[in-house]
C-alpha positions as CSV (number, residue, x, y, z in Angstrom):
1,X,131.8,143.9,44.7
2,X,131.8,140.0,44.5
3,X,134.8,139.7,47.0
4,X,133.0,142.3,49.4
5,X,129.9,140.1,49.6
6,X,132.1,136.9,50.1
7,X,134.1,138.9,52.9
8,X,130.7,139.7,54.4
9,X,129.5,136.1,54.4
10,X,132.7,134.8,55.9
11,X,132.4,137.5,58.7
12,X,128.8,136.6,59.4
13,X,129.8,132.7,59.4
14,X,132.7,133.6,61.6
15,X,130.5,135.4,64.0
16,X,128.0,132.5,64.1
17,X,130.8,130.3,65.0
18,X,131.9,132.3,67.8
19,X,128.5,132.8,69.1
20,X,127.5,129.2,68.9
21,X,130.9,128.1,70.7
22,X,130.4,130.6,73.6
23,X,126.8,129.6,74.0
24,X,127.4,126.2,75.4
25,X,129.2,124.4,78.2
26,X,131.3,122.2,76.2
27,X,134.6,123.3,74.6
28,X,135.1,122.8,71.0
29,X,138.2,120.3,71.5
30,X,135.9,118.2,73.8
31,X,133.1,118.3,71.3
32,X,135.5,117.0,68.7
33,X,137.0,114.4,71.0
34,X,133.4,113.2,72.1
35,X,132.6,112.4,68.5
36,X,130.6,115.6,67.8
37,X,128.5,115.5,70.9
38,X,128.2,118.0,73.7
39,X,128.3,117.0,77.2
40,X,130.7,114.9,79.3
41,X,131.4,111.1,78.3
42,X,130.6,108.6,80.9
43,X,133.1,106.9,83.1
44,X,132.0,104.7,85.9
45,X,132.4,106.4,89.3
46,X,134.5,105.2,92.0
47,X,132.9,103.4,94.9
48,X,134.0,102.4,98.3
49,X,134.5,98.8,99.0
50,X,136.2,96.8,101.5
51,X,139.4,94.9,101.0
52,X,138.5,91.6,103.0
53,X,135.6,90.4,105.0
54,X,135.5,90.9,108.8
55,X,135.6,87.1,109.3
56,X,138.2,86.5,106.6
57,X,140.5,84.6,109.1
58,X,137.6,81.9,109.7
59,X,138.4,78.9,107.9
60,X,134.7,78.5,107.2
61,X,134.8,81.7,105.1
62,X,136.4,80.7,101.7
63,X,137.3,83.7,99.3
64,X,137.3,81.5,96.1
65,X,134.8,82.4,93.5
66,X,131.3,82.1,95.0
67,X,129.3,79.2,93.5
68,X,125.9,81.0,93.8
69,X,124.2,80.3,90.3
70,X,122.0,77.6,92.1
71,X,122.8,78.2,95.6
72,X,119.6,76.8,97.1
73,X,121.0,73.2,95.9
74,X,123.6,73.7,98.9
75,X,120.7,72.7,101.2
76,X,120.0,69.2,99.5
77,X,116.4,69.8,99.9
78,X,114.3,68.6,96.7
79,X,111.2,70.3,98.0
80,X,113.1,73.7,98.2
81,X,114.3,73.3,94.6
82,X,110.8,72.6,93.5
83,X,109.4,75.9,95.2
84,X,112.4,77.9,93.8
85,X,111.7,76.7,90.1
86,X,107.8,77.3,90.5
87,X,108.3,80.7,91.9
88,X,110.7,81.9,89.0
89,X,108.0,81.0,86.7
90,X,104.8,82.0,88.3
91,X,105.6,85.0,90.6
92,X,103.8,88.1,89.8
93,X,105.9,90.6,91.0
94,X,108.7,89.1,88.7
95,X,106.1,89.5,85.9
96,X,105.7,93.1,86.6
97,X,109.3,93.6,86.4
98,X,109.7,91.6,83.3
99,X,106.9,93.9,81.6
100,X,108.9,97.1,82.8
101,X,111.9,95.8,80.8
102,X,109.6,95.5,77.7
103,X,108.4,99.0,78.2
104,X,112.1,100.1,78.4
105,X,113.1,98.4,75.3
106,X,110.0,100.0,73.5
107,X,111.1,103.5,74.7
108,X,114.6,102.9,73.5
109,X,113.1,102.0,70.0
110,X,111.1,105.3,70.1
111,X,114.2,107.3,71.0
112,X,116.3,105.6,68.3
113,X,113.6,106.7,65.9
114,X,113.9,110.3,66.6
115,X,117.3,110.0,64.8
116,X,115.4,109.8,61.6
117,X,113.0,112.5,60.2
118,X,111.0,113.4,63.1
119,X,107.9,114.7,61.0
120,X,106.9,113.1,57.7
121,X,103.3,113.4,57.0
122,X,101.2,112.6,53.7
123,X,98.1,114.7,53.3
124,X,95.3,115.1,50.5
125,X,92.1,116.3,50.1
126,X,89.2,117.9,47.9
127,X,87.3,120.9,48.3
128,X,84.6,122.8,46.6
129,X,85.0,126.5,47.0
130,X,83.3,129.5,46.5
131,X,84.2,133.3,46.5
132,X,82.3,136.3,47.4
133,X,81.6,138.8,44.7
134,X,80.6,141.5,47.2
135,X,84.1,142.4,48.0
136,X,86.5,145.3,46.8
137,X,88.2,144.6,43.4
138,X,85.6,141.8,42.5
139,X,86.1,142.6,38.8
140,X,89.5,140.7,39.2
141,X,87.9,137.5,40.3
142,X,88.0,134.6,37.8
143,X,85.7,131.9,38.3
144,X,83.4,132.2,41.5
145,X,83.0,128.5,42.0
146,X,85.8,126.0,41.7
147,X,87.0,122.8,42.8
148,X,90.6,122.0,44.3
149,X,92.4,118.6,44.5
150,X,95.4,118.4,46.2
151,X,98.1,115.8,47.5
152,X,101.4,116.3,49.2
153,X,104.1,115.2,51.5
154,X,105.8,117.2,54.3
155,X,109.2,116.4,56.1
156,X,111.1,117.9,58.9
157,X,114.5,116.4,60.0
158,X,116.3,117.7,62.8
159,X,120.1,117.3,62.2
160,X,121.9,116.0,65.3
161,X,124.9,118.5,65.1
162,X,125.5,118.6,68.8
163,X,124.6,115.1,69.7
164,X,121.2,115.9,71.5
165,X,119.4,112.8,69.9
166,X,122.6,110.5,70.5
167,X,122.8,111.4,74.0
168,X,119.1,110.6,74.4
169,X,119.8,107.3,72.9
170,X,122.6,106.6,75.3
171,X,120.3,107.5,78.3
172,X,117.6,105.2,77.0
173,X,120.2,102.3,76.5
174,X,121.2,102.7,79.9
175,X,117.5,102.8,81.2
176,X,117.2,99.5,79.5
177,X,120.2,98.2,81.2
178,X,118.8,99.3,84.5
179,X,115.3,97.7,84.1
180,X,117.0,94.4,83.3
181,X,119.1,94.8,86.3
182,X,115.9,95.5,88.2
183,X,114.4,92.4,87.0
184,X,117.4,90.6,88.2
185,X,117.2,92.1,91.5
186,X,113.5,91.1,91.8
187,X,114.6,87.6,91.0
188,X,117.3,87.6,93.5
189,X,114.9,88.9,96.2
190,X,112.3,86.3,95.1
191,X,114.6,83.4,95.5
192,X,115.8,84.5,98.8
193,X,112.4,85.2,100.1
194,X,111.2,81.7,98.9
195,X,114.0,80.0,100.7
196,X,113.9,82.0,103.9
197,X,110.2,81.6,104.1
198,X,110.6,77.9,103.5
199,X,113.3,77.7,106.2
200,X,111.0,79.5,108.7
201,X,108.2,77.2,107.9
202,X,110.3,74.3,108.7
203,X,111.5,75.9,111.9
204,X,108.1,76.4,113.3
205,X,107.3,72.8,112.4
206,X,110.3,71.8,114.3
207,X,109.3,74.0,117.3
208,X,105.7,72.7,117.1
209,X,107.3,69.0,117.2
210,X,109.5,69.9,120.2
211,X,106.3,71.4,122.1
212,X,104.0,68.3,121.2
213,X,106.8,66.3,122.5
214,X,106.8,68.1,125.7
215,X,102.9,68.1,126.2
216,X,103.3,64.2,126.0
217,X,106.0,64.3,128.7
218,X,104.0,66.8,130.8
219,X,100.9,64.6,130.5
220,X,102.9,61.4,132.0
221,X,104.1,63.7,134.7
222,X,100.7,65.0,135.3
223,X,99.5,61.2,135.6
224,X,102.3,60.6,137.8
225,X,101.7,63.3,140.1
226,X,98.1,62.5,140.3
227,X,98.8,58.8,141.1
228,X,101.3,59.7,143.8
229,X,98.7,62.1,145.3
230,X,95.9,59.5,145.2
231,X,98.3,57.0,147.0
232,X,99.3,59.7,149.6
233,X,103.0,59.8,148.6
234,X,102.6,63.7,147.3
235,X,100.5,66.6,148.0
236,X,98.0,68.1,145.7
237,X,100.6,70.9,145.1
238,X,102.5,68.6,142.7
239,X,99.3,68.0,140.7
240,X,98.4,71.6,140.4
241,X,101.9,72.5,139.3
242,X,102.0,69.7,136.8
243,X,98.8,70.7,135.4
244,X,99.8,74.5,135.1
245,X,103.1,73.4,133.3
246,X,101.1,71.2,130.8
247,X,98.5,73.9,130.1
248,X,101.3,76.5,129.5
249,X,103.0,74.2,127.2
250,X,99.8,73.7,125.4
251,X,99.3,77.2,125.0
252,X,102.5,77.5,123.2
253,X,101.1,75.2,120.2
254,X,98.6,77.9,118.8
255,X,101.0,80.6,119.2
256,X,103.5,78.5,116.9
257,X,100.6,77.6,114.5
258,X,99.8,81.2,113.7
259,X,103.4,82.1,112.4
260,X,103.4,78.7,110.5
261,X,100.2,79.6,108.5
262,X,101.7,82.9,107.9
263,X,104.8,81.3,106.5
264,X,102.4,79.0,104.4
265,X,100.6,81.8,103.0
266,X,103.6,83.8,102.2
267,X,104.9,81.0,100.2
268,X,101.5,80.6,98.2
269,X,101.8,84.4,97.3
270,X,105.5,83.9,96.2
271,X,104.5,81.1,94.1
272,X,101.8,83.4,92.4
273,X,98.8,81.4,93.9
274,X,96.2,82.3,96.3
275,X,96.7,81.0,100.0
276,X,96.1,77.3,100.4
277,X,97.3,74.7,102.8
278,X,100.6,73.4,101.4
279,X,101.1,70.4,103.6
280,X,100.3,68.1,100.7
281,X,103.0,69.9,98.6
282,X,105.6,70.3,101.5
283,X,104.8,67.2,103.6
284,X,107.0,66.8,106.8
285,X,110.7,67.6,106.7
286,X,113.6,68.9,109.0
287,X,115.2,72.4,109.3
288,X,117.4,72.5,106.2
289,X,121.0,71.7,106.8
290,X,124.2,73.1,105.2
291,X,128.0,72.5,105.2
292,X,129.6,74.9,107.8
293,X,131.7,76.7,105.2
294,X,130.7,79.1,102.3
295,X,132.6,80.5,99.4
296,X,132.0,84.2,99.3
297,X,134.7,85.6,96.9
298,X,136.1,89.1,97.7
299,X,134.1,92.3,98.4
300,X,135.0,94.1,95.4
301,X,133.2,91.4,93.3
302,X,129.9,92.7,94.7
303,X,130.1,95.4,92.0
304,X,129.6,92.8,89.2
305,X,127.5,90.2,91.1
306,X,124.8,92.3,92.8
307,X,122.1,93.3,90.4
308,X,121.0,96.3,92.5
309,X,124.4,97.7,92.4
310,X,124.7,97.3,88.7
311,X,121.4,99.0,88.3
312,X,122.4,102.0,90.3
313,X,125.4,102.2,88.2
314,X,123.5,102.2,85.1
315,X,121.1,105.0,86.3
316,X,124.3,107.1,86.8
317,X,125.3,106.4,83.1
318,X,121.7,107.4,81.9
319,X,121.9,110.7,84.1
320,X,125.3,111.5,82.6
321,X,123.9,111.2,78.9
322,X,121.1,113.6,80.0
323,X,123.5,116.2,80.8
324,X,124.3,116.3,77.3
325,X,120.9,116.4,76.2
326,X,120.3,119.5,78.4
327,X,123.8,121.1,77.1
328,X,122.6,120.8,73.6
329,X,119.7,123.1,74.2
330,X,122.5,126.0,74.4
331,X,123.2,125.4,70.5
332,X,120.7,126.2,67.4
333,X,118.5,123.4,66.3
334,X,119.2,122.9,62.4
335,X,116.5,121.2,60.3
336,X,116.1,120.3,56.9
337,X,112.5,121.1,55.9
338,X,110.6,120.1,52.7
339,X,107.2,120.1,51.2
340,X,106.1,118.6,48.0
341,X,102.7,118.3,46.4
342,X,100.2,118.5,43.7
343,X,97.3,120.7,43.4
344,X,94.7,121.0,40.5
345,X,91.0,121.9,39.8
346,X,90.5,118.6,38.2
347,X,91.2,115.0,39.4
348,X,92.5,113.9,36.1
349,X,95.2,116.7,35.9
350,X,96.3,116.3,39.6
351,X,99.5,114.2,38.9
352,X,100.5,116.3,35.8
353,X,103.9,118.0,35.9
354,X,102.3,121.4,35.9
355,X,100.3,120.5,39.2
356,X,103.4,120.2,41.1
357,X,104.2,122.5,43.9
358,X,106.9,122.4,46.7
359,X,109.6,123.9,48.8
360,X,112.8,122.6,50.4
361,X,115.4,124.5,52.6
362,X,117.1,124.5,55.9
363,X,115.8,126.1,59.1
364,X,117.0,126.9,62.4
365,X,115.8,127.5,65.9
366,X,117.8,128.8,68.7
367,X,116.9,129.6,72.0
368,X,118.3,133.1,73.1
369,X,117.6,135.2,76.0
370,X,117.0,132.2,78.0
371,X,117.7,134.3,81.4
372,X,119.9,131.3,82.9
373,X,117.1,128.8,82.4
374,X,119.3,126.5,80.3
375,X,122.2,126.8,82.5
376,X,120.3,126.1,85.5
377,X,118.5,123.1,83.7
378,X,122.3,121.7,83.1
379,X,123.1,122.3,86.8
380,X,119.9,120.5,87.9
381,X,120.7,117.4,85.5
382,X,124.4,117.5,87.0
383,X,123.1,117.7,90.6
384,X,120.9,114.8,89.8
385,X,124.1,113.0,88.5
386,X,125.8,113.5,91.6
387,X,122.9,112.4,93.8
388,X,122.7,109.2,91.5
389,X,126.5,108.7,92.1
390,X,126.0,108.8,95.9
391,X,123.2,106.4,95.7
392,X,125.4,104.0,93.6
393,X,128.1,104.1,96.3
394,X,125.7,103.8,99.1
395,X,124.2,100.8,97.4
396,X,127.6,99.2,97.4
397,X,128.3,99.9,101.0
398,X,124.9,98.4,101.9
399,X,125.5,95.3,100.0
400,X,129.0,95.0,101.8
401,X,127.1,95.4,105.0
402,X,124.3,92.6,104.1
403,X,126.9,90.1,103.2
404,X,128.8,90.7,106.7
405,X,125.4,90.5,108.5
406,X,124.6,87.3,106.8
407,X,128.0,85.8,107.5
408,X,128.1,86.7,111.2
409,X,124.6,85.0,111.5
410,X,125.7,81.9,109.7
411,X,128.8,81.5,111.7
412,X,127.7,82.4,115.1
413,X,124.3,80.6,114.9
414,X,126.4,77.4,114.1
415,X,128.2,77.8,117.5
416,X,125.0,78.5,119.3
417,X,123.6,75.2,117.8
418,X,126.6,73.3,119.0
419,X,126.3,74.6,122.6
420,X,122.5,74.1,122.5
421,X,122.5,70.7,121.3
422,X,124.7,69.9,124.4
423,X,122.3,71.8,126.5
424,X,119.3,70.0,125.2
425,X,121.0,66.6,125.4
426,X,122.3,67.2,129.1
427,X,118.5,68.6,129.9
428,X,117.0,65.3,128.6
429,X,119.3,63.2,130.9
430,X,118.6,65.3,133.7
431,X,115.1,65.1,133.3
432,X,115.0,61.4,133.1
433,X,117.1,61.1,136.4
434,X,114.9,63.7,138.0
435,X,111.7,61.7,137.1
436,X,113.2,58.4,138.3
437,X,114.4,59.9,141.5
438,X,110.7,61.5,141.7
439,X,109.1,58.0,141.3
440,X,111.3,56.7,144.0
441,X,110.6,59.7,146.5
442,X,114.1,60.8,146.5
443,X,113.3,64.5,145.2
444,X,110.3,66.6,145.0
445,X,108.2,67.5,142.0
446,X,109.4,71.2,141.9
447,X,112.8,70.2,140.6
448,X,111.3,67.9,137.9
449,X,108.9,70.8,136.8
450,X,111.9,73.2,136.8
451,X,114.1,70.8,134.7
452,X,111.3,69.9,132.4
453,X,110.4,73.8,131.9
454,X,114.1,74.4,130.9
455,X,113.8,71.6,128.5
456,X,111.0,73.3,126.7
457,X,112.9,76.6,126.6
458,X,116.1,75.0,125.2
459,X,114.5,73.0,122.6
460,X,112.9,76.2,121.5
461,X,116.2,77.9,121.3
462,X,117.7,74.9,119.5
463,X,115.2,75.0,116.7
464,X,115.6,78.9,116.4
465,X,119.3,78.5,116.1
466,X,119.1,75.7,113.6
467,X,116.8,77.9,111.7
468,X,119.2,81.0,111.9
469,X,122.1,79.0,110.5
470,X,120.1,78.3,107.4
471,X,118.7,81.9,107.3
472,X,122.2,83.4,107.6
473,X,123.4,81.4,104.5
474,X,120.4,82.4,102.7
475,X,121.1,86.0,103.5
476,X,124.7,85.5,102.4
477,X,123.8,84.2,99.0
478,X,121.0,86.9,98.6
479,X,123.5,89.7,99.7
480,X,126.1,88.5,97.0
481,X,123.4,88.6,94.3
482,X,123.4,85.0,93.6
483,X,120.6,83.2,91.5
484,X,119.5,85.8,88.9
485,X,122.0,83.6,86.5
486,X,119.2,81.0,86.2
487,X,117.4,83.5,83.6
488,X,120.3,82.9,81.3
489,X,120.4,79.2,81.7
490,X,116.9,78.8,80.2
491,X,116.7,78.1,76.5
492,X,114.6,81.1,76.1
493,X,116.9,83.4,78.2
494,X,114.3,83.7,80.9
495,X,112.7,81.5,83.3
496,X,109.4,81.2,81.8
497,X,108.2,83.1,78.6
498,X,104.5,82.5,79.5
499,X,105.0,85.1,82.4
500,X,105.6,88.0,80.0
501,X,109.1,88.5,81.2
502,X,111.7,89.9,78.8
503,X,113.2,87.3,76.1
504,X,116.3,89.5,75.2
505,X,119.8,88.1,76.2
506,X,121.0,89.7,79.4
507,X,122.8,93.2,78.8
508,X,125.7,93.3,81.3
509,X,126.2,96.7,83.0
510,X,129.7,97.7,82.0
511,X,130.7,101.3,81.8
512,X,130.0,103.1,78.5
513,X,132.5,105.5,77.4
514,X,133.1,106.9,73.9
């Protein structure tokens, strides 16, 4: 009979093995290859990327490795460098991102803790109990009143046979990586915003300076036209036209002071401070100037350089692990369950050997008759995975587009500056000659006013073009993902510990495959 019972046990074990193997989505060969984990192992998805830049033939576009760790130093502006350092220490949006990293780290610790016994409780108590004597079979009652002391320990430990817990750890690790990449992306955006806002501030300053210079010239022209009118050498038309041009240019000043103040206020917020007048900090200065060339490397390097691209890839890795977590629901959950304790009527006898009680043994829970819910849950996670792959690919395409946009702005604005410089210089000479001819009565005031009006417009265009050169370079460096490396250069691994930002070393976003 023993062999018969043994055969039955083997048959039952074989049936369970077949049922378990057929319940899930992962073949046994893949399960073994994956290190006893169901679900697919992660491999970084392919992503479209250009081979070269559109302006690669331009000698100003260098394909050597981009020097973008501290790209703002290319402007040779100590005030800008000071603003960047202050913002990286004080910005509140960056602080938010830092706390999100800490939260992700804590969540990873919680997930890792699930590998160990999930339930471990110690309990104890005392009760004074009384039994009713007005019940059937009351003659079998012992003492009606008695006391009970008890103390015990319970433990339940789910064995990670299918890798559900380990896949969850993979997902949490990838989420932590993604939160660090998000921190770096916020830092890149912050540095770009500080630099571009500073350039805009200086550009509006220059436009105001040009407007004030033209107000001075037009006042002199008004005085000249008035003097000629009083002496009978010109009509009142010249005076009215001169006054109209002067008032029109004076009206330009408040129009420029409004966006100047807006730029001032944005800088304050980026610095983590309430709006205040920054004139004493910024002083007066020109629009930042840079070299005519820039090193941008190759488009394929954006995958490793852009934090937002790396973050998108890490989210794909996290979702890939969640597919394994969902697939593990097809298989039975096996746990080791145990309870030990002591129970006694008298406290003095509580820890005696005779007071000991307990139980230990395996337990399993298996979701059967799930009516397709588990399979659809796996499909849902797989669909989310495919969605995040598309997001990753789109993020890389967008990064490529942003670099190209910054490059064309940087390069073409240089040509615009060159042409506008020539135009402004020629307009100044023409105005001087026209004024001299007007004083000598060789030309009318209308021609002088026309030339002066065009000078105002061309100086406006020149200032904007000069600002666009600097803004284009800022956009290039931001699009290449430069600047986050300053966190690694800090002794603490971050720009400022006081902001509550993460202190862990940077986790590079490389593909994780078993």
